N, C-alpha and C positions, 0 to 999 in steps of 0.2 A: 376128408380135405377144409382145413382151416381156411374161412373164407372170411376175406379182410376190406372193408370200404377205406379209402383215404382221400379224404378232398382236398383238392391241391390248388393254390391260387399262385403259382411258383413263387411264390417268394422261398426265402435261404430258412425259414422255420418250419414251412411245409417240406421240402427237401431233406432237413435234420430229421422231422418226424417220421419220413420214410426211411430214414438211414437206420433210426433204433427199431422200427418196425419189423425191417429183414432180417434182423440182427437178433433180436429176442424172438422170433419166430424160424431161425435158423435150420432148426434141426426137424421142421414140420412143413407136410404137402400143405401149399398155400395158395391160396388164387386170391390174387391181390388186386382189388377194382380202383386204378386212380377217376376220379372225380372232380372234373371241372365244371362249376355250373357260371353260366354267364349273363342272365336274364341284367342282373342289375346294372353289368359292366354296358348292356347297350340301353338302357334308361339315362345311363350320365351320357354316352356317347351321343345320345338323342337330343339331350336338353343341349352339351355341347357345340353340336355340329348343327342345331337347328334342322335337323334331318329328317324329310317326307318320305325317305325312303327307308322304309324301317326292314322290308324284307333283302335287299341287300346287303344293308348293317348288320342283320341276323347272319347272312353268310358268309359275310369277311369275318366276323368276330368269331365265326365258326371254324371256320379255315384253320383261321391264328390259333383258336386254343389247340387245333388236331397236329398241326406241325409242333407246338409246344410241348404237347402230349407224347409224341414220336419222341420229342428229343429226349422228356423225361425217361423214356422207357430206356434208351439208351446209357444214360449218364446210370441207371440202376443196374444194368448188366455189366456196367465196367465197375461199378463199386460193390457189386455184388450178383456176382456169375452163379446163381445158386440151382441149378436143376429141379429143385424140390419147389421152385415158384416159378409162379406163372401169374406175369402182368397181363392186368387189359385195362386199356384206355374208354374213358366215353366223357365227351363234351357234351354238357345238356344247356339247355336253352330253357332256364328254371329258376326257382328262390333254393339257394341251398337247402334249406331243413326240409321241403318237400321232396325232392330229385333223393337226397342222402333216406328219407324213411322209407322212399318208394325199392329206391336200391336195395336197402336193406330187407325190407322185405318178399321183394321178387326173389333174392339170391339166399333169403335165408341164413344171412350173414351172420358172423360170430361176434365181429369187434369193427369199431369206427374209432380209426387212428387220427390225430391232428396235431398240431401245434398251440400251443396256449397263445399264440400271438399269429396274426397273420402277416400281408403287405403290410397295413398299417402301421406294425409292432408300435403301439402307443404303450410306451413303459410305464405311462402311468397308469396303466389297468391291469390287474392281475391275470384277467383272459380277455383276449380279443373279443368282440361282440359276437362274431360267428360262434366261436368254440365255446361258448357261453351257453350258445341256442343251441348248441348240438348236444352240449352236456344235459342242459334242460329237459330236451325235448325228444330226441332220438330214442328211441324205442328199442334199444341195443346197446349193452357195454362200448364205452368211449374211455379212449386211453389219448389222455393229454400229454404233450410230451413238453418239458419248458424249453425255453431259447437255448441252443447251444449245447443243450445236455446229450451226453455222448454215453454210449450203451458200455458198459463195462462191469458184465454180469449181472446177477440177482441174486443174493443171500439173502434178504430178510424183507417180507412184504409184510405191512402194518394194515390191520381191518379194525377200524375202530366201530364199535355195534354195542347198542342196548339190547340185545336179544328180543326187542317187544315185536319184530317184523318176520314172518316166513321168508325164508329165500329160496330163490329158483335153482334148482335144481341143474340145471342148462349154467348159470354164470356161475355157479360154484365151482361148474368142473371147470371151468373155461381160468381159475383163478391156480386149481388144483393142478390141472395140467401145466399150466406155466410154470408152479412153483417148482415141479416135479422135474421138468428140463434139467433145470438147473439144482438138483437137492436146493433148494432154498427153504426156509421156514417162513411160515406164515403163523404174525404175531396178533391176536384177537386182544383189542383192547376194548376193558368194558367201564367206563368213566362214572362212577357213583361213590358215593358214600356208604354203600351199603349193598350185602353182596347178592346175588342171582335169589330172587325170593320167589317169584310167580313160577306156577308150572308152564305158563307161556315160555318163561325165559330159557327154562329148564332145557324144556323140547326143544326151541329153535337152537338152544344150543350144542343138545348131542345130534340133532337134525345139521348143523354145520360141520362139525369133528366128523358126523361121519362121511358125510359127502368129499371132505378133504382129507379121507385117512389114508390116500398115497401119499400125499407131504404130511413135512413136520408142521402141527401146529402149538401154539403155546399161549396160555393166557395169562394176560396179567390186567388186574383190577390199579386203579389208579382214584383217589380223592379230591384231586385237581379240579375248582371251582367252574373256571373257565375250559368247557371243552377244548376252542382251536387252543389255550396255553398247552394242555396236556397232550395235546396229537403232536405238537410240534416240538415240546420236550423229550416225548418216546423217539421220534424222527431222530432226533440225535443221537438221544441213548442210545439206542436198538440199531443204529447205522441203518437205516432202512432205505432202499433202494426203491420202496414201489409203494404209494399210497393208493390204499382200495377202501372203496366207500359205496355205500347203495342210497340210490336218490329214489325218494319216498316220499310220499306226507309224513311228516312229523318225527324226521328224521336230524342228525346230525348235520348230514349233506344240502337238506331241504332249506336248515334255516341260514346256512350258508349263503345259498345260492339265488335264494328269491329275497335276497334286498333290493331296494329301492333305484339302487344305480350301481353301473359294475365296479365302479371303483371304491366301493364301502365292502367287497368284498374280504373279509379276515384273513382269513387263507392261501397264502402264500404261495403258490406248490414249487418248492427248489428240486422235487424228484418227480420222475413220471407220476399221474395220476388217476387210477382209473376206479372210474365209475360207473359200479352197477345200478342196471334199472331194474324196478321192482314193480311195472306196468304190466298190464296182461297186452301179450304181443302175438298176432294171430297165427304167423308162421312156427311159432315154438309148438 
């Protein structure tokens, strides 16, 4: 059974991410965890109200969150009455990254799904700050959905890689199974003026192909000097429906995500963006 964690802040972007997720995995047995964390909300309320009664503030906020989560579950039943999907709601007094990581490890979750922006919806930023933190630090694949993006099938996935790092078998399996559900093609994109030369690269490419043997894989090499430009060009040229990248030290994605400020991020995802994690995870 696929286990999916969806952090929610009750925004339209969060609702849109839920709609995309239930459509993408409509053919699979899924357990979907709607997680709302409200520690930051408590801190703001405490400052605004100058409240000394922290426990009552927590109880009130928790009760409101539970009610909103129940309403959200009812909405999901209306637009996606899928008997293969079981939805659970969690309202937690804690910080987003800690609570998501704890839930991911506790449930051995396969995926976290979020909108690229949250309630603030600051259009000057590629990602909302919460989404960026989840993409960078959660030890589980993260799928971010652009604002207002609607699921309309899945035919082509783009996977830029230099084949220098070993891939996680479980995470490639997620890509393979998702592609297979829609008979989609996975396009490997190697951006370099030189062909694959090292034994490491060839071994990793072979492992990649083996793990995705049930999906159609296609290999592309381009010599564009700017990696981001190359990726965006291929998204258009190949009519890509989902971008897949690996978050690990010294990869393309690491250089994009670890800019000094969020608004310097150059890669502006116009399509769903699946980030695989190459970090050790105890529950694997």
